[in-house]
ZANU-83451 format. One record per residue (C-alpha): residue number from 1; residue in one letter; chain; x, y, z. Coordinates in nm, 2 decimals. Example, Ala and Ser with C-alpha at 12.3 -4.5 7.8 and 13.67 -1.06 7.14 Angstrom:
BEGIN
+--------+------+---------+--------+--------+--------+
| drenmi | bado | mardren |     px |     py |     pz |
+--------+------+---------+--------+--------+--------+
|      1 |    A |       A |   1.23 |  -0.45 |   0.78 |
|      2 |    S |       A |   1.37 |  -0.11 |   0.71 |
+--------+------+---------+--------+--------+--------+
! end
This chain:
BEGIN
+--------+------+---------+--------+--------+--------+
| drenmi | bado | mardren |     px |     py |     pz |
+--------+------+---------+--------+--------+--------+
|      1 |    X |       A |  28.07 |  -5.14 |   7.07 |
|      2 |    X |       A |  27.78 |  -5.04 |   6.89 |
|      3 |    X |       A |  27.76 |  -4.62 |   6.77 |
|      4 |    X |       A |  27.46 |  -4.44 |   6.92 |
|      5 |    X |       A |  27.21 |  -4.33 |   6.64 |
|      6 |    X |       A |  27.25 |  -3.99 |   6.71 |
|      7 |    X |       A |  27.60 |  -4.00 |   6.68 |
|      8 |    X |       A |  27.61 |  -4.20 |   6.38 |
|      9 |    X |       A |  27.36 |  -3.95 |   6.18 |
|     10 |    X |       A |  27.64 |  -3.66 |   6.24 |
|     11 |    X |       A |  27.92 |  -3.87 |   6.17 |
|     12 |    X |       A |  27.73 |  -3.97 |   5.82 |
|     13 |    X |       A |  27.65 |  -3.59 |   5.75 |
|     14 |    X |       A |  27.66 |  -3.45 |   5.37 |
|     15 |    X |       A |  27.83 |  -3.10 |   5.44 |
|     16 |    X |       A |  27.72 |  -3.03 |   5.06 |
|     17 |    X |       A |  27.37 |  -3.05 |   5.18 |
|     18 |    X |       A |  27.16 |  -2.83 |   5.38 |
|     19 |    X |       A |  26.88 |  -3.06 |   5.48 |
|     20 |    X |       A |  27.20 |  -3.33 |   5.63 |
|     21 |    X |       A |  27.31 |  -3.03 |   5.81 |
|     22 |    X |       A |  27.04 |  -2.91 |   5.95 |
|     23 |    X |       A |  26.91 |  -3.30 |   6.03 |
|     24 |    X |       A |  27.26 |  -3.33 |   6.24 |
|     25 |    X |       A |  27.31 |  -3.01 |   6.42 |
|     26 |    X |       A |  26.99 |  -2.79 |   6.39 |
|     27 |    X |       A |  27.03 |  -2.41 |   6.47 |
|     28 |    X |       A |  27.38 |  -2.44 |   6.61 |
|     29 |    X |       A |  27.51 |  -2.63 |   6.28 |
|     30 |    X |       A |  27.37 |  -2.29 |   6.09 |
|     31 |    X |       A |  27.58 |  -2.04 |   6.29 |
|     32 |    X |       A |  27.92 |  -2.30 |   6.27 |
|     33 |    X |       A |  27.87 |  -2.32 |   5.89 |
|     34 |    X |       A |  27.81 |  -1.95 |   5.84 |
|     35 |    X |       A |  28.13 |  -1.86 |   6.03 |
|     36 |    X |       A |  28.33 |  -2.12 |   5.85 |
|     37 |    X |       A |  28.22 |  -2.03 |   5.54 |
|     38 |    X |       A |  28.29 |  -1.64 |   5.56 |
|     39 |    X |       A |  28.55 |  -1.67 |   5.78 |
|     40 |    X |       A |  28.80 |  -1.98 |   5.69 |
|     41 |    X |       A |  28.90 |  -2.00 |   5.34 |
|     42 |    X |       A |  28.86 |  -2.39 |   5.38 |
|     43 |    X |       A |  28.47 |  -2.34 |   5.42 |
|     44 |    X |       A |  28.46 |  -2.17 |   5.08 |
|     45 |    X |       A |  28.26 |  -2.50 |   4.92 |
|     46 |    X |       A |  27.95 |  -2.44 |   5.19 |
|     47 |    X |       A |  27.60 |  -2.43 |   5.12 |
|     48 |    X |       A |  27.52 |  -2.06 |   5.29 |
|     49 |    X |       A |  27.28 |  -1.97 |   5.04 |
|     50 |    X |       A |  27.09 |  -2.30 |   5.07 |
|     51 |    X |       A |  27.13 |  -2.36 |   5.43 |
|     52 |    X |       A |  26.96 |  -2.04 |   5.51 |
|     53 |    X |       A |  26.69 |  -2.07 |   5.28 |
|     54 |    X |       A |  26.62 |  -2.45 |   5.40 |
|     55 |    X |       A |  26.65 |  -2.38 |   5.74 |
|     56 |    X |       A |  26.38 |  -2.06 |   5.73 |
|     57 |    X |       A |  26.16 |  -2.31 |   5.56 |
|     58 |    X |       A |  26.18 |  -2.57 |   5.84 |
|     59 |    X |       A |  26.06 |  -2.30 |   6.09 |
|     60 |    X |       A |  25.71 |  -2.29 |   5.97 |
|     61 |    X |       A |  25.66 |  -2.70 |   6.02 |
|     62 |    X |       A |  25.53 |  -2.76 |   5.66 |
|     63 |    X |       A |  25.81 |  -2.91 |   5.51 |
|     64 |    X |       A |  25.74 |  -3.32 |   5.57 |
|     65 |    X |       A |  26.10 |  -3.40 |   5.67 |
|     66 |    X |       A |  26.01 |  -3.49 |   6.06 |
|     67 |    X |       A |  26.27 |  -3.12 |   6.16 |
|     68 |    X |       A |  26.17 |  -2.84 |   6.29 |
|     69 |    X |       A |  26.34 |  -2.52 |   6.39 |
|     70 |    X |       A |  26.28 |  -2.22 |   6.58 |
|     71 |    X |       A |  26.28 |  -1.90 |   6.40 |
|     72 |    X |       A |  26.41 |  -1.69 |   6.69 |
|     73 |    X |       A |  26.72 |  -1.87 |   6.77 |
|     74 |    X |       A |  26.76 |  -1.95 |   6.41 |
|     75 |    X |       A |  26.76 |  -1.58 |   6.31 |
|     76 |    X |       A |  27.03 |  -1.51 |   6.59 |
|     77 |    X |       A |  27.31 |  -1.80 |   6.49 |
|     78 |    X |       A |  27.26 |  -1.68 |   6.15 |
|     79 |    X |       A |  27.37 |  -1.30 |   6.24 |
|     80 |    X |       A |  27.62 |  -1.42 |   6.49 |
|     81 |    X |       A |  27.80 |  -1.69 |   6.22 |
|     82 |    X |       A |  27.81 |  -1.46 |   5.97 |
|     83 |    X |       A |  27.95 |  -1.12 |   6.11 |
|     84 |    X |       A |  28.19 |  -1.29 |   6.31 |
|     85 |    X |       A |  28.29 |  -1.52 |   6.02 |
|     86 |    X |       A |  28.36 |  -1.20 |   5.83 |
|     87 |    X |       A |  28.53 |  -1.02 |   6.09 |
|     88 |    X |       A |  28.75 |  -1.33 |   6.19 |
|     89 |    X |       A |  28.86 |  -1.34 |   5.78 |
|     90 |    X |       A |  28.94 |  -0.99 |   5.81 |
|     91 |    X |       A |  29.20 |  -1.03 |   6.10 |
|     92 |    X |       A |  29.31 |  -1.36 |   5.92 |
|     93 |    X |       A |  29.42 |  -1.14 |   5.61 |
|     94 |    X |       A |  29.51 |  -0.84 |   5.83 |
|     95 |    X |       A |  29.78 |  -1.12 |   5.99 |
|     96 |    X |       A |  29.88 |  -1.34 |   5.72 |
|     97 |    X |       A |  29.83 |  -1.14 |   5.43 |
|     98 |    X |       A |  29.76 |  -1.29 |   5.08 |
|     99 |    X |       A |  29.99 |  -1.57 |   5.18 |
|    100 |    X |       A |  29.71 |  -1.82 |   5.23 |
|    101 |    X |       A |  29.54 |  -1.75 |   4.88 |
|    102 |    X |       A |  29.89 |  -1.80 |   4.76 |
|    103 |    X |       A |  29.97 |  -2.10 |   4.89 |
|    104 |    X |       A |  29.59 |  -2.20 |   4.79 |
|    105 |    X |       A |  29.61 |  -2.53 |   4.51 |
|    106 |    X |       A |  29.21 |  -2.44 |   4.46 |
|    107 |    X |       A |  29.13 |  -2.25 |   4.12 |
|    108 |    X |       A |  28.79 |  -2.22 |   4.25 |
|    109 |    X |       A |  28.92 |  -2.05 |   4.53 |
|    110 |    X |       A |  29.21 |  -1.85 |   4.31 |
|    111 |    X |       A |  28.92 |  -1.71 |   4.08 |
|    112 |    X |       A |  28.69 |  -1.63 |   4.38 |
|    113 |    X |       A |  28.99 |  -1.44 |   4.52 |
|    114 |    X |       A |  29.06 |  -1.27 |   4.18 |
|    115 |    X |       A |  28.66 |  -1.15 |   4.15 |
|    116 |    X |       A |  28.71 |  -1.00 |   4.55 |
|    117 |    X |       A |  29.00 |  -0.78 |   4.43 |
|    118 |    X |       A |  28.83 |  -0.70 |   4.12 |
|    119 |    X |       A |  28.55 |  -0.61 |   4.34 |
|    120 |    X |       A |  28.72 |  -0.39 |   4.59 |
|    121 |    X |       A |  28.87 |  -0.17 |   4.29 |
|    122 |    X |       A |  28.62 |  -0.12 |   4.09 |
|    123 |    X |       A |  28.34 |  -0.06 |   4.33 |
|    124 |    X |       A |  28.53 |   0.08 |   4.63 |
|    125 |    X |       A |  28.53 |  -0.07 |   4.93 |
|    126 |    X |       A |  28.18 |  -0.03 |   5.09 |
|    127 |    X |       A |  27.98 |  -0.16 |   4.78 |
|    128 |    X |       A |  28.19 |  -0.44 |   4.71 |
|    129 |    X |       A |  28.15 |  -0.59 |   5.05 |
|    130 |    X |       A |  27.82 |  -0.57 |   5.08 |
|    131 |    X |       A |  27.77 |  -0.70 |   4.74 |
|    132 |    X |       A |  28.01 |  -1.01 |   4.78 |
|    133 |    X |       A |  27.79 |  -1.14 |   5.06 |
|    134 |    X |       A |  27.56 |  -1.27 |   4.75 |
|    135 |    X |       A |  27.85 |  -1.43 |   4.58 |
|    136 |    X |       A |  27.96 |  -1.81 |   4.65 |
|    137 |    X |       A |  28.27 |  -1.81 |   4.71 |
|    138 |    X |       A |  28.37 |  -1.44 |   4.67 |
|    139 |    X |       A |  28.17 |  -1.37 |   5.03 |
|    140 |    X |       A |  28.49 |  -1.63 |   5.15 |
|    141 |    X |       A |  28.77 |  -1.47 |   5.01 |
|    142 |    X |       A |  28.70 |  -1.11 |   5.00 |
|    143 |    X |       A |  28.70 |  -1.06 |   5.38 |
|    144 |    X |       A |  29.07 |  -1.17 |   5.42 |
|    145 |    X |       A |  29.16 |  -0.95 |   5.08 |
|    146 |    X |       A |  29.01 |  -0.68 |   5.25 |
|    147 |    X |       A |  29.23 |  -0.73 |   5.53 |
|    148 |    X |       A |  29.52 |  -0.81 |   5.30 |
|    149 |    X |       A |  29.47 |  -0.50 |   5.11 |
|    150 |    X |       A |  29.44 |  -0.24 |   5.41 |
|    151 |    X |       A |  29.07 |  -0.17 |   5.40 |
|    152 |    X |       A |  29.01 |   0.02 |   5.74 |
|    153 |    X |       A |  28.88 |  -0.18 |   6.00 |
|    154 |    X |       A |  28.63 |   0.03 |   6.08 |
|    155 |    X |       A |  28.50 |   0.06 |   5.75 |
|    156 |    X |       A |  28.47 |  -0.29 |   5.67 |
|    157 |    X |       A |  28.29 |  -0.36 |   6.00 |
|    158 |    X |       A |  28.06 |  -0.11 |   5.91 |
|    159 |    X |       A |  27.98 |  -0.27 |   5.59 |
|    160 |    X |       A |  28.02 |  -0.62 |   5.66 |
|    161 |    X |       A |  27.75 |  -0.62 |   5.96 |
|    162 |    X |       A |  27.52 |  -0.41 |   5.69 |
|    163 |    X |       A |  27.56 |  -0.71 |   5.38 |
|    164 |    X |       A |  27.57 |  -0.96 |   5.67 |
|    165 |    X |       A |  27.25 |  -0.91 |   5.82 |
|    166 |    X |       A |  27.08 |  -0.87 |   5.53 |
|    167 |    X |       A |  27.19 |  -1.19 |   5.38 |
|    168 |    X |       A |  27.17 |  -1.42 |   5.65 |
|    169 |    X |       A |  26.86 |  -1.28 |   5.77 |
|    170 |    X |       A |  26.70 |  -1.18 |   5.42 |
|    171 |    X |       A |  26.75 |  -1.56 |   5.29 |
|    172 |    X |       A |  26.64 |  -1.70 |   5.63 |
|    173 |    X |       A |  26.29 |  -1.48 |   5.63 |
|    174 |    X |       A |  26.27 |  -1.60 |   5.23 |
|    175 |    X |       A |  26.25 |  -1.94 |   5.32 |
|    176 |    X |       A |  26.02 |  -1.88 |   5.62 |
|    177 |    X |       A |  25.80 |  -1.67 |   5.43 |
|    178 |    X |       A |  25.74 |  -1.89 |   5.12 |
|    179 |    X |       A |  25.70 |  -2.22 |   5.40 |
|    180 |    X |       A |  25.41 |  -2.03 |   5.55 |
|    181 |    X |       A |  25.25 |  -1.91 |   5.21 |
|    182 |    X |       A |  25.30 |  -2.22 |   5.02 |
|    183 |    X |       A |  25.16 |  -2.55 |   5.11 |
|    184 |    X |       A |  25.40 |  -2.88 |   5.02 |
|    185 |    X |       A |  25.65 |  -2.62 |   4.94 |
|    186 |    X |       A |  25.93 |  -2.89 |   5.04 |
|    187 |    X |       A |  25.85 |  -3.10 |   4.74 |
|    188 |    X |       A |  25.98 |  -2.79 |   4.53 |
|    189 |    X |       A |  26.29 |  -2.75 |   4.74 |
|    190 |    X |       A |  26.52 |  -2.83 |   4.50 |
|    191 |    X |       A |  26.41 |  -2.54 |   4.21 |
|    192 |    X |       A |  26.35 |  -2.32 |   4.48 |
|    193 |    X |       A |  26.66 |  -2.29 |   4.61 |
|    194 |    X |       A |  26.81 |  -2.25 |   4.24 |
|    195 |    X |       A |  26.60 |  -1.97 |   4.21 |
|    196 |    X |       A |  26.67 |  -1.82 |   4.57 |
|    197 |    X |       A |  27.08 |  -1.86 |   4.43 |
|    198 |    X |       A |  26.98 |  -1.69 |   4.12 |
|    199 |    X |       A |  26.78 |  -1.37 |   4.30 |
|    200 |    X |       A |  27.07 |  -1.34 |   4.55 |
|    201 |    X |       A |  27.34 |  -1.27 |   4.30 |
|    202 |    X |       A |  27.07 |  -0.98 |   4.15 |
|    203 |    X |       A |  27.21 |  -0.69 |   4.36 |
|    204 |    X |       A |  27.55 |  -0.78 |   4.18 |
|    205 |    X |       A |  27.39 |  -0.80 |   3.83 |
|    206 |    X |       A |  27.25 |  -0.49 |   3.87 |
|    207 |    X |       A |  27.53 |  -0.30 |   3.97 |
|    208 |    X |       A |  27.73 |  -0.44 |   3.71 |
|    209 |    X |       A |  27.47 |  -0.33 |   3.42 |
|    210 |    X |       A |  27.50 |   0.00 |   3.61 |
|    211 |    X |       A |  27.85 |   0.05 |   3.59 |
|    212 |    X |       A |  27.87 |  -0.06 |   3.24 |
|    213 |    X |       A |  27.61 |   0.17 |   3.09 |
|    214 |    X |       A |  27.81 |   0.48 |   3.34 |
|    215 |    X |       A |  28.09 |   0.34 |   3.15 |
|    216 |    X |       A |  27.94 |   0.39 |   2.81 |
|    217 |    X |       A |  27.86 |   0.75 |   2.87 |
|    218 |    X |       A |  28.12 |   0.85 |   2.96 |
|    219 |    X |       A |  28.30 |   0.69 |   2.68 |
|    220 |    X |       A |  28.01 |   0.85 |   2.46 |
+--------+------+---------+--------+--------+--------+
! end
């Protein structure tokens, strides 16, 4: 029996390609992917940054790719996926401790766990939880790490909501704003997404620079 065209397109989806995910699953896919990336360790490879930006761009109708999303439902799906995923990861960490990370064979995942723990130790809970949102892989593993290390649930929830909203809504609206103001922006999508990812890392880079200057002043 032949496979229906819409089902075939979903089965052939490339989970590493933002446009492929959006074409197959639409707004719902954004929420599911963000939940998996921020709440489940197996989702550390998913393209959260580029997915949010591309989805925002596709809300403008300027992209000549036969796909248009609605901004309101997209913002809601992005926020719910990012916040619910982070809270789920924290609860998993609380219950399973560091066992899941310890058993992982992924070098990239273990490296992310080390960076997440370093962030928590160096910057404290609030700053680390917010900054981690802007670092791929780290935003996946910091949530269970925070649970395993005993970060208070109220503190974690407050700051993951703040960071999650800035990250998910900010990148989505950045894509929407750029798509609304620059004609045919989709022709330059790959370099623009690379730029957005770099820009998203600026808060962490600025904090690292500030900390190093403060350390030099203390030593001096």
